[in-house]
DRENPA-3360 file (N, C-alpha, C; in nm, 2 decimals, always signed):
BEGIN
1 = MGSGLLVA = +0.16/-0.10/+0.00/-0.01/+0.02/+0.00/+0.08/+0.13/+0.00 ~ +0.04/+0.20/-0.08/+0.11/+0.33/-0.13/+0.13/+0.41/-0.01 ~ +0.21/+0.50/+0.07/+0.13/+0.59/+0.16/+0.07/+0.70/+0.16 ~ +0.09/+0.72/+0.04/-0.06/+0.85/+0.03/-0.23/+0.76/+0.06 ~ -0.23/+0.58/-0.02/-0.30/+0.53/+0.04/-0.33/+0.53/+0.19 ~ -0.21/+0.49/+0.28/-0.28/+0.51/+0.46/-0.31/+0.62/+0.58 ~ -0.22/+0.74/+0.43/-0.27/+0.87/+0.48/-0.44/+0.89/+0.46 ~ -0.43/+0.84/+0.37/-0.60/+0.90/+0.29/-0.65/+0.80/+0.40;
9 = LGLGLVPL = -0.61/+0.69/+0.43/-0.72/+0.62/+0.48/-0.73/+0.63/+0.63 ~ -0.65/+0.70/+0.67/-0.61/+0.80/+0.86/-0.66/+0.88/+0.82 ~ -0.70/+0.92/+0.78/-0.77/+1.08/+0.80/-0.94/+1.04/+0.70 ~ -0.94/+0.92/+0.73/-1.06/+0.91/+0.66/-1.18/+0.95/+0.56 ~ -1.07/+1.01/+0.49/-1.07/+1.09/+0.34/-1.19/+0.89/+0.25 ~ -1.10/+0.83/+0.23/-1.16/+0.76/+0.19/-1.24/+0.59/+0.27 ~ -1.37/+0.63/+0.20/-1.48/+0.51/+0.29/-1.51/+0.37/+0.28 ~ -1.52/+0.32/+0.34/-1.40/+0.20/+0.37/-1.62/+0.12/+0.40;
17 = VAWPAGVD = -1.68/+0.15/+0.43/-1.82/+0.17/+0.43/-1.94/+0.19/+0.38 ~ -2.05/+0.18/+0.31/-2.17/+0.23/+0.21/-2.20/+0.29/+0.34 ~ -2.21/+0.42/+0.31/-2.29/+0.53/+0.42/-2.37/+0.48/+0.41 ~ -2.55/+0.56/+0.48/-2.67/+0.49/+0.43/-2.70/+0.64/+0.35 ~ -2.82/+0.66/+0.22/-2.89/+0.76/+0.16/-2.84/+0.92/+0.19 ~ -2.79/+1.03/+0.10/-2.84/+1.14/+0.22/-2.74/+1.21/+0.29 ~ -2.64/+1.05/+0.38/-2.52/+1.17/+0.48/-2.48/+1.19/+0.43 ~ -2.40/+1.34/+0.41/-2.33/+1.44/+0.46/-2.21/+1.41/+0.42;
25 = SHIRTLAA = -2.04/+1.45/+0.42/-1.98/+1.43/+0.44/-1.91/+1.50/+0.67 ~ -1.97/+1.57/+0.67/-1.98/+1.68/+0.80/-2.06/+1.54/+0.86 ~ -2.18/+1.57/+0.91/-2.23/+1.44/+0.90/-2.16/+1.32/+0.93 ~ -2.10/+1.27/+0.86/-2.04/+1.12/+0.85/-1.91/+1.22/+1.00 ~ -1.84/+1.27/+0.97/-1.74/+1.35/+1.09/-1.77/+1.33/+1.19 ~ -1.90/+1.40/+1.29/-1.96/+1.37/+1.39/-2.01/+1.28/+1.42 ~ -1.99/+1.17/+1.30/-2.07/+1.06/+1.34/-1.99/+0.95/+1.43 ~ -1.83/+1.00/+1.35/-1.74/+0.92/+1.37/-1.66/+1.00/+1.52;
33 = SCAACHGY = -1.71/+1.07/+1.62/-1.67/+1.14/+1.70/-1.81/+1.07/+1.82 ~ -1.84/+0.99/+1.77/-1.98/+0.91/+1.84/-1.94/+0.78/+1.85 ~ -1.80/+0.78/+1.75/-1.78/+0.62/+1.78/-1.64/+0.56/+1.96 ~ -1.62/+0.72/+1.94/-1.56/+0.70/+2.07/-1.60/+0.60/+2.18 ~ -1.72/+0.67/+2.22/-1.81/+0.52/+2.31/-1.90/+0.48/+2.26 ~ -1.96/+0.47/+2.11/-2.08/+0.39/+2.14/-1.98/+0.29/+2.02 ~ -1.88/+0.31/+1.96/-1.82/+0.20/+1.87/-1.81/+0.29/+1.74 ~ -1.74/+0.13/+1.70/-1.74/+0.16/+1.51/-1.87/+0.14/+1.46;
41 = EGKSLGAI = -1.92/+0.24/+1.40/-2.07/+0.28/+1.26/-2.14/+0.20/+1.41 ~ -2.14/+0.25/+1.55/-2.27/+0.26/+1.61/-2.30/+0.15/+1.65 ~ -2.17/+0.06/+1.73/-2.21/-0.09/+1.73/-2.11/-0.11/+1.87 ~ -2.10/-0.08/+1.93/-2.10/-0.06/+2.08/-2.03/-0.23/+2.17 ~ -1.90/-0.22/+2.23/-1.88/-0.33/+2.25/-1.94/-0.37/+2.35 ~ -1.92/-0.19/+2.46/-1.93/-0.24/+2.65/-2.06/-0.21/+2.70 ~ -2.11/-0.12/+2.75/-2.24/-0.13/+2.81/-2.27/-0.06/+2.75 ~ -2.26/+0.10/+2.65/-2.30/+0.21/+2.60/-2.39/+0.14/+2.52;
49 = PNLAGLAQ = -2.48/+0.18/+2.50/-2.57/+0.13/+2.48/-2.45/+0.19/+2.25 ~ -2.61/+0.10/+2.13/-2.58/+0.06/+1.99/-2.62/+0.13/+1.90 ~ -2.61/+0.27/+1.87/-2.65/+0.37/+1.84/-2.70/+0.29/+1.63 ~ -2.67/+0.26/+1.65/-2.72/+0.11/+1.51/-2.83/+0.09/+1.52 ~ -2.90/+0.10/+1.36/-3.02/+0.05/+1.40/-3.11/+0.12/+1.42 ~ -3.06/+0.23/+1.49/-3.14/+0.29/+1.61/-3.31/+0.41/+1.53 ~ -3.37/+0.34/+1.59/-3.48/+0.45/+1.54/-3.43/+0.56/+1.54 ~ -3.44/+0.67/+1.42/-3.42/+0.82/+1.44/-3.56/+0.89/+1.53;
57 = ERFLASMQ = -3.59/+0.85/+1.58/-3.75/+0.89/+1.67/-3.69/+0.87/+1.81 ~ -3.63/+0.79/+1.81/-3.56/+0.73/+1.95/-3.45/+0.79/+1.98 ~ -3.35/+0.83/+1.87/-3.24/+0.94/+1.86/-3.32/+1.06/+1.96 ~ -3.42/+1.14/+1.89/-3.39/+1.22/+1.81/-3.49/+1.28/+1.97 ~ -3.55/+1.19/+2.05/-3.60/+1.16/+2.17/-3.53/+1.24/+2.28 ~ -3.35/+1.13/+2.29/-3.25/+1.09/+2.35/-3.18/+1.25/+2.37 ~ -3.18/+1.30/+2.21/-3.04/+1.39/+2.22/-3.19/+1.52/+2.33 ~ -3.26/+1.51/+2.25/-3.40/+1.64/+2.26/-3.35/+1.64/+2.44;
65 = RYRDMPDD = -3.38/+1.46/+2.52/-3.32/+1.46/+2.66/-3.25/+1.56/+2.70 ~ -3.12/+1.52/+2.65/-2.97/+1.57/+2.68/-2.93/+1.65/+2.68 ~ -3.05/+1.77/+2.56/-3.06/+1.96/+2.54/-3.14/+1.98/+2.68 ~ -3.17/+1.94/+2.70/-3.31/+1.96/+2.83/-3.20/+1.99/+2.95 ~ -3.17/+1.87/+3.03/-3.15/+1.85/+3.08/-3.07/+2.01/+3.16 ~ -3.05/+2.03/+3.30/-2.96/+2.15/+3.32/-2.74/+2.11/+3.28 ~ -2.73/+2.23/+3.22/-2.54/+2.16/+3.24/-2.55/+2.08/+3.36 ~ -2.40/+1.97/+3.32/-2.37/+1.91/+3.41/-2.26/+1.86/+3.40;
73 = GSVMNQHA = -2.24/+1.87/+3.28/-2.10/+1.91/+3.25/-2.07/+1.72/+3.23 ~ -2.16/+1.64/+3.18/-2.15/+1.52/+3.15/-2.12/+1.50/+3.02 ~ -2.07/+1.37/+2.92/-2.05/+1.37/+2.73/-2.14/+1.35/+2.65 ~ -2.27/+1.33/+2.68/-2.37/+1.38/+2.65/-2.48/+1.50/+2.63 ~ -2.45/+1.52/+2.72/-2.50/+1.67/+2.81/-2.48/+1.79/+2.69 ~ -2.29/+1.78/+2.69/-2.24/+1.79/+2.58/-2.18/+1.86/+2.44 ~ -2.25/+1.74/+2.48/-2.25/+1.70/+2.32/-2.41/+1.78/+2.26 ~ -2.48/+1.67/+2.36/-2.64/+1.74/+2.23/-2.61/+1.88/+2.23;
81 = KGLTWEEI = -2.54/+1.99/+2.35/-2.59/+2.09/+2.38/-2.48/+2.18/+2.23 ~ -2.40/+2.12/+2.19/-2.30/+2.15/+2.12/-2.34/+2.20/+2.01 ~ -2.42/+2.10/+1.93/-2.50/+2.01/+1.74/-2.57/+2.10/+1.77 ~ -2.59/+2.19/+1.62/-2.74/+2.22/+1.59/-2.88/+2.08/+1.53 ~ -3.00/+2.15/+1.56/-3.10/+1.99/+1.59/-3.07/+1.98/+1.46 ~ -3.05/+2.05/+1.28/-3.02/+1.99/+1.21/-2.92/+1.86/+1.18 ~ -2.81/+1.90/+1.26/-2.71/+1.77/+1.28/-2.75/+1.73/+1.34 ~ -2.84/+1.65/+1.44/-2.93/+1.57/+1.53/-2.96/+1.51/+1.45;
89 = EGLAHYFS = -3.13/+1.55/+1.31/-3.13/+1.51/+1.32/-3.06/+1.46/+1.20 ~ -2.94/+1.48/+1.09/-2.83/+1.44/+0.95/-2.75/+1.31/+1.12 ~ -2.73/+1.28/+1.23/-2.71/+1.19/+1.26/-2.79/+1.10/+1.29 ~ -2.88/+1.09/+1.34/-3.02/+1.05/+1.36/-3.04/+0.95/+1.21 ~ -3.08/+1.00/+1.08/-3.06/+0.92/+0.97/-2.99/+0.84/+0.96 ~ -2.83/+0.91/+0.94/-2.70/+0.86/+0.96/-2.77/+0.69/+1.02 ~ -2.75/+0.70/+1.18/-2.77/+0.57/+1.27/-2.87/+0.46/+1.26 ~ -2.95/+0.59/+1.17/-3.11/+0.45/+1.20/-3.04/+0.35/+1.08;
97 = GLADVDHP = -2.98/+0.48/+0.96/-2.96/+0.39/+0.86/-2.85/+0.24/+0.84 ~ -2.79/+0.29/+0.93/-2.66/+0.10/+0.95/-2.77/-0.02/+1.02 ~ -2.69/-0.14/+0.95/-2.78/-0.24/+1.02/-2.77/-0.28/+1.16 ~ -2.85/-0.32/+1.16/-2.96/-0.28/+1.33/-2.85/-0.40/+1.44 ~ -2.86/-0.34/+1.56/-2.77/-0.43/+1.67/-2.84/-0.45/+1.75 ~ -2.92/-0.56/+1.77/-3.03/-0.54/+1.85/-3.07/-0.50/+1.92 ~ -3.16/-0.36/+1.96/-3.25/-0.27/+1.97/-3.37/-0.28/+2.02 ~ -3.37/-0.34/+2.20/-3.50/-0.37/+2.23/-3.59/-0.23/+2.17;
105 = PANAKSSR = -3.70/-0.32/+2.24/-3.84/-0.24/+2.26/-3.84/-0.13/+2.33 ~ -3.83/-0.01/+2.32/-3.85/+0.12/+2.41/-3.84/+0.10/+2.59 ~ -3.99/+0.03/+2.59/-4.03/-0.06/+2.73/-3.97/-0.19/+2.83 ~ -3.84/-0.21/+2.72/-3.74/-0.35/+2.76/-3.64/-0.28/+2.78 ~ -3.56/-0.34/+2.94/-3.51/-0.37/+2.96/-3.35/-0.39/+2.87 ~ -3.30/-0.34/+2.85/-3.14/-0.42/+2.82/-3.12/-0.49/+2.83 ~ -3.04/-0.57/+2.78/-2.97/-0.72/+2.86/-2.88/-0.63/+2.92 ~ -2.77/-0.52/+2.85/-2.61/-0.48/+2.93/-2.67/-0.36/+3.03;
113 = Q = -2.73/-0.34/+3.14/-2.80/-0.30/+3.15/-2.71/-0.38/+3.29;
% end
């Protein structure tokens, strides 16, 4: 592999996955920051919730709760308050378009808790 390709891969310039239709590069960049906690393509390996395949309405409701809560310095509170509503909608679209990863109904308890 040439060093140029390695640099392009390292910078995320060469997509290695098929992004959901209608997702622009800005939203993909924002989604990449979610991977630190929620895993690559929204597939968490730990106790942090999966985002892949999450219904847009559920994502939007969760982000709205984080935006509405008092500033407590938590990661999700800071992320939600730092995004525009249009960016949050774009992320909801992005994550809902990824392969589903065991999302229980809203009233069911997750086996990861």
